[in-house]
N, C-alpha and C positions, 0 to 999 in steps of 0.2 A: 169384699177378693173381686168382684166385679170391676167396680171404679180402679183396684190396685192394678187388675191386667188393663186398663182400661189408658193406666196412664194419671190416676189423676190421685192426687194428694189430699187426702183428709183430714183431718182434723177432729177430735173428741170435744162437745163445747156442755156444759154443765151447768146448768142456771138457778136461781131458787127467786123466792119472794117469799114474806114472811108472813103479810096477814092477808088474806088465810093462807097455809103455810102450800105451799105449789113448786111441783122438783122435775127438772125437766131436761132430759138430754137429747143432741140433735150432732149432725154432721157440718160439717164446712168445709167446700174447695176456696180456696183465691179470696177468701170472704165473703164469701157467699151461704150462703144457709143451705143448705139440699136437703128434697123431699120434706119440710116445713114450713113452717111460718117465715117469711123471709123477716118479719119485725121480730123475731125469739126474742135477739141481741136486746132490745130496747127495751123489750114488754118485764126480762128477768134481770140478777147481779148474776154476772157468772165468778160461779166460785172455783173453776178448773178447767184448765183448756190444756190438749197435749200439742206439740209444736207438728209441726206439717212438716 
């Protein structure tokens, strides 16, 4: 809610890896990871993302 109040349009992204199994969800704003490792998209296969 804070981000929306400040005018940020966030996108929810979920990524996984197979061996060993690992899943993670993170937020992105204008193509940049918010509050997490900026390399998250490179490290995991994206299986779901909401529209911005």
